C-alpha positions as CSV (number, residue, x, y, z in Angstrom):
1,M,-18.8,-24.6,-36.9
2,A,-15.9,-26.1,-34.8
3,R,-16.1,-29.3,-36.8
4,L,-15.5,-27.4,-40.0
5,L,-12.3,-25.9,-38.5
6,V,-10.9,-29.2,-37.3
7,P,-8.6,-29.7,-40.3
8,L,-7.1,-26.2,-39.7
9,S,-6.6,-27.1,-36.0
10,W,-4.6,-30.2,-37.1
11,I,-2.4,-28.0,-39.1
12,F,-2.0,-25.6,-36.2
13,R,-1.1,-28.5,-33.8
14,L,1.5,-29.8,-36.3
15,T,3.0,-26.3,-36.6
16,V,3.2,-26.0,-32.8
17,W,4.9,-29.4,-32.5
18,L,7.4,-28.6,-35.3
19,R,8.3,-25.2,-33.9
20,R,8.9,-26.5,-30.4
21,T,11.0,-29.4,-31.8
22,L,13.2,-27.0,-33.7
23,Y,13.9,-25.0,-30.6
24,R,14.4,-28.1,-28.5
25,F,17.1,-29.4,-30.9
26,K,18.6,-25.8,-31.2
27,V,17.8,-25.5,-34.9
28,L,16.2,-22.2,-33.9
29,R,18.2,-19.9,-31.7
30,V,17.3,-19.6,-28.0
31,Y,18.5,-16.5,-26.0
32,R,19.4,-17.1,-22.3
33,A,19.4,-14.0,-20.2
34,P,22.1,-13.3,-17.6
35,L,19.2,-13.1,-15.1
36,P,16.7,-15.7,-13.9
37,V,13.5,-15.7,-16.1
38,V,10.1,-16.7,-14.8
39,I,7.4,-17.3,-17.4
40,V,3.7,-16.9,-16.5
41,G,1.5,-18.1,-19.4
42,N,-1.2,-20.5,-20.4
43,I,-2.0,-23.1,-23.1
44,T,-5.3,-21.6,-24.1
45,V,-6.5,-18.3,-25.6
46,G,-8.6,-16.0,-23.5
47,G,-8.2,-14.6,-20.0
48,T,-7.1,-17.0,-17.3
49,G,-5.8,-14.6,-14.7
50,K,-2.2,-14.2,-15.8
51,T,-1.9,-10.5,-15.2
52,P,-3.1,-10.6,-11.5
53,L,-0.7,-13.5,-10.9
54,V,2.2,-11.5,-12.4
55,I,1.4,-8.6,-10.1
56,W,1.3,-11.0,-7.1
57,L,4.7,-12.5,-8.2
58,V,6.4,-9.1,-8.6
59,E,5.2,-8.0,-5.2
60,Y,6.3,-11.3,-3.6
61,L,9.7,-11.0,-5.3
62,L,10.1,-7.5,-3.9
63,D,9.3,-8.8,-0.4
64,L,12.1,-11.4,-0.9
65,G,14.6,-8.7,-1.7
66,Y,14.7,-9.1,-5.5
67,R,14.4,-6.3,-8.1
68,P,12.0,-7.7,-10.7
69,G,11.5,-6.4,-14.2
70,I,8.6,-7.4,-16.4
71,V,8.4,-8.2,-20.1
72,A,5.3,-8.4,-22.2
73,R,4.3,-8.5,-25.8
74,G,2.4,-5.2,-25.9
75,Y,-0.5,-6.9,-27.8
76,R,-2.3,-4.5,-30.2
77,G,0.2,-1.7,-29.3
78,K,0.7,0.6,-32.3
79,S,4.2,1.7,-31.6
80,E,6.3,2.2,-34.7
81,Y,9.4,0.5,-33.1
82,W,10.1,-2.1,-30.5
83,P,11.1,-2.8,-27.8
84,R,9.8,0.0,-25.6
85,L,10.0,0.7,-21.9
86,V,6.7,1.3,-20.2
87,V,5.8,3.6,-17.3
88,G,2.4,4.2,-15.7
89,S,1.8,7.3,-17.8
90,S,2.5,5.5,-21.1
91,D,-0.2,5.4,-23.8
92,P,-2.0,2.0,-23.7
93,L,-3.0,2.5,-27.3
94,E,0.6,2.7,-28.3
95,L,2.1,0.1,-25.9
96,G,-0.8,-2.2,-24.9
97,D,-3.2,-2.2,-22.0
98,E,-1.8,-4.9,-19.9
99,P,1.8,-3.5,-19.8
100,V,0.6,-0.1,-18.7
101,L,-1.6,-1.7,-16.0
102,L,1.5,-3.7,-14.8
103,A,3.6,-0.6,-14.7
104,R,1.0,1.3,-12.7
105,R,0.3,-1.4,-10.3
106,T,3.8,-2.7,-9.6
107,Q,5.9,0.5,-10.1
108,Q,8.6,-1.7,-11.5
109,P,10.4,-1.6,-14.9
110,V,8.3,-3.0,-17.8
111,C,9.5,-3.5,-21.3
112,V,7.3,-4.6,-24.3
113,G,7.9,-6.0,-27.7
114,P,7.0,-8.9,-29.9
115,N,10.6,-10.2,-29.6
116,R,10.9,-11.2,-26.0
117,P,14.7,-11.6,-26.0
118,D,15.1,-8.0,-27.3
119,A,12.8,-6.8,-24.5
120,V,14.8,-8.7,-21.9
121,K,18.0,-7.2,-23.2
122,M,16.7,-3.7,-22.9
123,L,15.7,-4.3,-19.3
124,V,19.1,-5.8,-18.5
125,E,20.9,-2.8,-20.2
126,Q,18.8,0.0,-19.0
127,T,17.5,-1.0,-15.5
128,D,18.9,-2.5,-12.4
129,C,16.5,-5.5,-12.3
130,N,18.0,-8.8,-11.2
131,I,15.1,-11.2,-12.2
132,I,12.7,-11.2,-15.1
133,V,8.9,-12.0,-15.0
134,S,7.3,-12.6,-18.4
135,D,3.6,-11.8,-18.7
136,D,2.5,-14.6,-21.1
137,G,5.3,-16.1,-23.2
138,L,4.9,-19.8,-22.5
139,Q,5.0,-20.4,-26.2
140,H,7.8,-17.9,-26.9
141,Y,10.6,-20.5,-26.9
142,A,13.2,-18.1,-28.3
143,L,13.5,-17.0,-24.6
144,A,15.1,-19.5,-22.3
145,R,13.3,-19.8,-18.9
146,D,14.2,-21.0,-15.5
147,L,10.7,-21.4,-14.1
148,E,7.4,-21.9,-15.9
149,I,4.0,-21.2,-14.4
150,A,0.9,-22.1,-16.4
151,V,-2.5,-20.6,-15.4
152,V,-5.6,-22.6,-16.0
153,D,-9.2,-21.3,-15.8
154,G,-10.7,-23.5,-13.1
155,E,-14.2,-23.2,-14.6
156,R,-13.7,-23.4,-18.3
157,R,-10.6,-25.6,-18.2
158,F,-9.7,-26.5,-21.9
159,G,-13.1,-26.0,-23.6
160,N,-13.6,-28.6,-26.3
161,A,-9.9,-29.7,-26.1
162,L,-9.3,-28.7,-29.7
163,F,-6.5,-26.6,-31.1
164,L,-7.0,-23.2,-32.6
165,P,-9.0,-22.2,-34.6
166,A,-11.5,-25.0,-33.7
167,G,-10.9,-24.7,-30.0
168,P,-9.0,-22.7,-27.4
169,L,-5.7,-24.7,-27.2
170,R,-2.4,-23.2,-28.1
171,E,-0.5,-26.3,-27.0
172,P,-1.6,-29.8,-26.0
173,V,-2.8,-30.3,-22.4
174,S,0.1,-32.7,-21.9
175,R,2.3,-29.5,-22.0
176,L,1.2,-28.9,-18.4
177,K,3.3,-31.9,-17.3
178,S,6.5,-30.1,-18.2
179,V,5.9,-26.8,-16.3
180,D,6.9,-26.1,-12.8
181,F,3.5,-24.9,-11.5
182,V,0.0,-25.2,-12.7
183,V,-2.1,-22.5,-11.1
184,A,-5.9,-22.8,-11.3
185,N,-7.9,-19.6,-11.2
186,G,-10.7,-20.9,-9.1
187,D,-11.1,-24.6,-8.2
188,G,-8.2,-26.7,-9.3
189,L,-7.5,-30.4,-9.7
190,E,-5.0,-32.5,-7.7
191,G,-1.5,-31.2,-8.2
192,E,-2.7,-27.7,-9.1
193,Y,-2.3,-24.6,-6.9
194,P,-5.5,-22.7,-6.4
195,M,-5.7,-18.9,-7.0
196,K,-8.5,-16.7,-5.9
197,L,-9.1,-13.2,-7.3
198,S,-10.5,-10.9,-4.8
199,I,-11.9,-7.4,-5.4
200,A,-9.9,-5.0,-3.2
201,T,-11.9,-1.9,-3.9
202,A,-13.7,0.1,-6.6
203,V,-11.7,3.1,-7.7
204,N,-13.2,6.2,-9.5
205,L,-11.9,6.6,-13.0
206,H,-12.2,10.4,-12.8
207,N,-10.8,10.8,-9.3
208,A,-8.4,8.0,-8.3
209,G,-8.5,9.2,-4.7
210,L,-12.1,8.3,-4.5
211,C,-12.7,4.6,-3.5
212,R,-15.8,2.6,-2.5
213,A,-16.5,-0.9,-1.4
214,L,-18.2,-3.0,-4.1
215,E,-21.2,-3.6,-1.7
216,D,-21.9,0.2,-1.8
217,F,-23.4,-0.4,-5.3
218,I,-26.0,-2.8,-4.1
219,G,-29.5,-1.4,-4.3
220,G,-29.7,-0.4,-7.9
221,P,-28.6,-1.5,-11.4
222,V,-25.0,-1.0,-12.6
223,H,-23.6,-1.1,-16.0
224,A,-20.8,-3.7,-16.2
225,V,-18.3,-3.2,-19.0
226,A,-15.7,-5.9,-19.8
227,G,-13.3,-6.2,-22.7
228,I,-11.4,-9.2,-21.4
229,G,-10.9,-12.8,-22.4
230,N,-13.8,-14.0,-20.1
231,P,-16.3,-11.3,-19.5
232,K,-18.7,-13.7,-17.9
233,R,-16.4,-14.2,-14.9
234,F,-16.4,-10.5,-14.3
235,F,-20.2,-10.3,-14.5
236,D,-20.7,-13.3,-12.3
237,T,-18.4,-11.9,-9.7
238,L,-20.5,-8.7,-9.5
239,R,-23.7,-10.7,-9.2
240,Q,-22.2,-12.9,-6.5
241,T,-21.7,-9.7,-4.5
242,G,-25.4,-8.9,-4.8
243,L,-25.3,-6.4,-7.6
244,E,-28.0,-6.1,-10.3
245,V,-25.9,-6.2,-13.5
246,I,-26.5,-4.8,-17.0
247,E,-23.9,-6.6,-19.1
248,H,-21.8,-5.0,-21.8
249,P,-19.3,-7.5,-23.1
250,F,-16.6,-6.5,-25.6
251,P,-13.8,-8.5,-27.3
252,D,-10.5,-9.0,-25.4
253,H,-8.2,-5.9,-25.7
254,H,-11.1,-3.8,-27.1
255,L,-10.1,-0.2,-28.0
256,F,-12.7,1.6,-26.1
257,R,-14.4,4.8,-27.1
258,Y,-16.4,7.1,-24.9
259,S,-19.6,5.9,-26.6
260,D,-18.9,2.3,-25.4
261,I,-19.1,3.4,-21.7
262,S,-21.7,6.1,-22.0
263,F,-25.4,5.2,-21.3
264,K,-28.6,7.1,-21.2
265,D,-29.2,6.9,-17.5
266,E,-27.6,7.7,-14.2
267,Y,-26.5,4.2,-13.2
268,P,-22.9,3.7,-12.2
269,V,-20.5,2.0,-14.7
270,L,-18.2,-0.7,-13.4
271,M,-15.3,-2.0,-15.5
272,T,-12.1,-4.1,-15.1
273,E,-8.8,-2.5,-14.3
274,K,-7.4,-3.5,-17.6
275,D,-10.2,-1.7,-19.4
276,A,-9.9,1.3,-17.2
277,V,-6.4,1.9,-18.4
278,K,-7.8,2.6,-21.9
279,C,-10.8,4.6,-20.7
280,A,-9.0,6.9,-18.2
281,R,-8.6,9.7,-20.7
282,F,-12.4,10.1,-21.0
283,G,-13.7,8.7,-17.7
284,K,-16.4,10.6,-15.8
285,V,-17.4,10.5,-12.1
286,S,-19.9,7.8,-12.9
287,H,-17.2,5.4,-14.0
288,W,-15.4,3.0,-11.6
289,Y,-12.9,0.2,-12.0
290,L,-12.4,-2.8,-9.7
291,K,-9.0,-3.3,-8.3
292,V,-8.4,-7.1,-8.2
293,D,-5.7,-8.9,-6.2
294,A,-4.6,-12.5,-6.5
295,E,-4.5,-14.7,-3.5
296,L,-2.4,-17.9,-3.4
297,D,-1.9,-20.4,-0.6
298,S,1.4,-20.7,1.3
299,D,2.0,-24.0,-0.5
300,F,2.7,-22.1,-3.7
301,S,4.8,-19.4,-2.2
302,E,6.9,-21.8,-0.3
303,R,7.5,-24.1,-3.3
304,F,8.2,-21.1,-5.5
305,T,10.7,-19.7,-3.0
306,Q,12.5,-23.1,-2.8
307,L,12.9,-23.5,-6.6
308,L,13.9,-19.8,-7.0
309,R,16.6,-20.2,-4.3
310,E,17.9,-23.3,-6.0
311,I,18.3,-21.4,-9.3
312,T,19.8,-18.2,-7.8
313,D,22.1,-20.0,-5.3
314,G,23.2,-22.7,-7.8
């Protein structure tokens, strides 16, 4: 099937090259914000771990004394107008699941919209943030950036190394040579910064005050629900902890209904935090989500701090 799509992937690659060239030579307009902009993105489709890294960065920036604001696309959000500010109580069906998750986890200003410059302008005008972190956006060249971080799946890497729609690539692998950091979710190669995703706790969807260790679910089957870019990673993580997993994979950004997470038995249902954002309105006591934290080595944080200081002090 991929071979049949190769001609389309050539067209996609040519379009990517042409578009970036037009921005590079300022044929297309680039907006430069009055604040430093940090882009977290990838060169492939599917989940690589961008959102946990954004959360880590925001918390790290807060520790450094910055006031970060976040911009995101609001993918699949059904809002009738953009940009929009997001808070933890916002409707993920209207503004997107990842932005609502980011607002809840970080408690920092989040603005979404398909036009990244407009989202940044709203943050600048309506909040007191002094640095911008963009969740995704590596290919959104209309927004100038001061630092670029590309996240790579350490296991899947670049798949068949073909462009969309024949493969997973949005940009050529050579694009990684121009970013400031390549972060590998899992085992990385030389020159890449490894990132580990650890499960902090399981939180009850019906009662957020009720938490359990993941090991508490060992001893009986669990239903595992995942509507993310790489459901297999989620299922494998559960199995590595010793759980007996009944898999329920869904497409990335799936719009869940109660019937998707309701089963004819008494087994607990475990899901990702991103999916829980969309399921919270009908979650029951049998539903749990896993709160995941990113962990990075001091090599990354020290280098990130150094480059950030050079930008802000310069």
